[in-house]
N, C-alpha and C positions, 0 to 999 in steps of 0.2 A: 907824744913823738912816734916817728916811724920810719921807714929804712925802704926808700927809692929805688929805679937804676941805677942810679950815682949815688959814691960812699959819701950819702952827707943825712945828719938824723934832718928831720924837721918837725916841729910841731904848729897845726892847722887848723882854725875857728871857723864853724860857716854857722849861722845864722839866718833864718829864712820867716818870711810872714805872706799869708797868702787870705784874700776875701774873695767873696762871692754874694752876690744879692739880686735876683732874678738873672735880666739877661745880661748884667754887667758882670766880669771876676778882671782878678788883678792878680799880681806875684811880685814880690821880691826877694832877693835874696846877695849875703855878700859872703867871701869867700876869704882868708885870707891866714898866709903862711910865710912861715919865717925858716929857714937856714943859715947855718953857717957859708953857704957859695951864692943866695938870693934870696929874695922877701918879693912876696906877690899878693895880691890885691884884686878879686874880682868883685864888679856890681851887677847883679842883672834884673832887670826890671822889665816888667809886662803887663798889657792889658787887654782885655778883649770884650767885644760886646753881638751880641747875637739880633741878626736883625730881622725883618720879616722873609719870608718865605724861604729861607731856608740858609738867606746870608748871613756872611759872619766877616767881620772888620778886627783887624789885631793889630798892634804894634809893641816894639820892644825896641829895651837899650841894654845893651852891653858896655861896660867899661872895665878893660884889664891894664894895671900898670904892674911890671916888673924891675928889680933893679938888681941886675947879676954881674958876678965879676968878671966874668970873660964877654958878655955881649954888652954892657953899659944899660943903661937905661931904655927901656922900649915903652911904650904906651899905643893900646887900640882901643877904638872905639866903635860900634858896630849897632848903626840904628835898622827896624827893621820895620815896613809898613806891610799888612798884606790882607787881600780882601777874596774870602770864598764864597761860590753860589752853586748851594750844594739842594735844589730842591727835594722835595718827598713825589712828587711828579715832575713830568718834562723828561729830553732826550741830552740834555745839554748840561754840564757838569762845567768847572772853571774855579782856576786859581791863578792869583796873578799877587806879585812879591815883589814888594824893589826895597835893595839894600842899600845903606851909603856907611862905608867903610872905610876909617882915617889912620895908620899906623906911623908913627915914629919912632927913631933910633937914634941915641945918642953916646956918642966912646965906645967901648968896645974893641972886636977886631977890627973894624972900616977906621977908625980914628975920625969920623967925620960926623954928619947926621943924613940920615937916609928919611924921605918923608916921602907916604903914599897916600892917594886918595884912590877908590873904587866906588864907583855908582852901578849897581846891576838889579836886571831888572828878569824876573822869570815868569812865563804868563805857560800855561798847561789849562786843555780842554779837553772834554772827552763826548763823542757823541755818539748814541745808542740808535744807528739807524732802524734796526729790529731787533729782535727776540734771540738772532744769532749773530750779528754783524755788530762791532763798536770802531770807530773810526779815535783816534786821538791825535792832537796835533803839540807842538810844544814852540814857542821863539823867545829864546833869551839871549839879553843882550848885557856886554860890560865894555864901559868905559874906566882907562886906569892913567893918572898921571901920576908919576914916581920922580922925587927931586933928590940929586945928590950929589951935596955940596953947591957949583955952580952949575951942573948937568942938568938937564932937563927934558922928561921925552915921554909920549903921551899916545896911545892907540885905542884903538875901537873893533873889538872885535863881538859877531853875532850867530848864533847858532839858532836852525829851523829845523825841523824835524816833525814826519806824520810817520802813525801807525795804523794797519789794518788789522783786525783780528775778526777770523769767522770760527763759529761753534759747529764743526763736522758732528758733533757725538754728546752727550752731557756730561763727557768728559775732556775728551779731545779736540783740540783749536788748531787753526795754524794765523801763523801770521808773517807780515809782510811789511819793513819798514824801507823808512830813504831817509836822508838828513844831509845838511851841507854846512861843515864849519866856516866863517868866511875872517878873514885878519884885513880892517881896510887899509893898516899902514903901511904892509907890506903887500899887497893887494895878490894875497895868496887865498885857495879856496882847497878846503878836504870835503870829497865824497864820498858819504856810505849808503851802501843796500844790504839788504840781510833777510834772509828768511830763518821762520822758528816754528817749531812743532810745541803743544803743549798738552799738557794732561793733571786732570783736577787726582791729588790722589786721596784726599778728603775733605771734606770741608774747612774752605778756608785756608787750604795747602796745595799749591799748583807750583810744577816744575815744568823747564822747557830748555830745549837745546836745541842751537839754532846755526846757521851760516852766515858772513859778514864778508862784503868784498868791500876795497877804500879805493 
């Protein structure tokens, strides 16, 4: 048992299993917790396979169920599928990740049922133009649909961004980044533009300071 942020003792049990065979790997974990005010169960599953030329595909599934005195019963399902391209040679690297999220709440303070679905995709790519210059691009999109009792609302939002960095010396670099956040349902856009200076303190240690305008 333990003592958390709220005044309640709880008992928690965790068990897991991992598997690896050549290019395949997988894992599973289950977490269970109970207390005087709530009960919670987490189930996590994941699998990954290495492909040729530095490519990797991975999938994951997470389910969470919770029953609490004040919040009611909450269930959350998260499914994830990703593909990474990271070759040993070449100037391009990229990662794409697709997620599906489903959440439902019954009872509690809302005295009703809230049901939410989300479809999210994140794409990031990096291009090494030469030994001193790198360019990163990002495009993210999210579709959300919510239902509360008889009320339904949905919306689509996306984010596009780009950043370029140039190494002035072996330790000092400068960067320029810009992006736009677009909400299609409300027809609103938000822009940002910024400059930054980076410094490599040591191997795998880098700090930066910058200025952003919106």
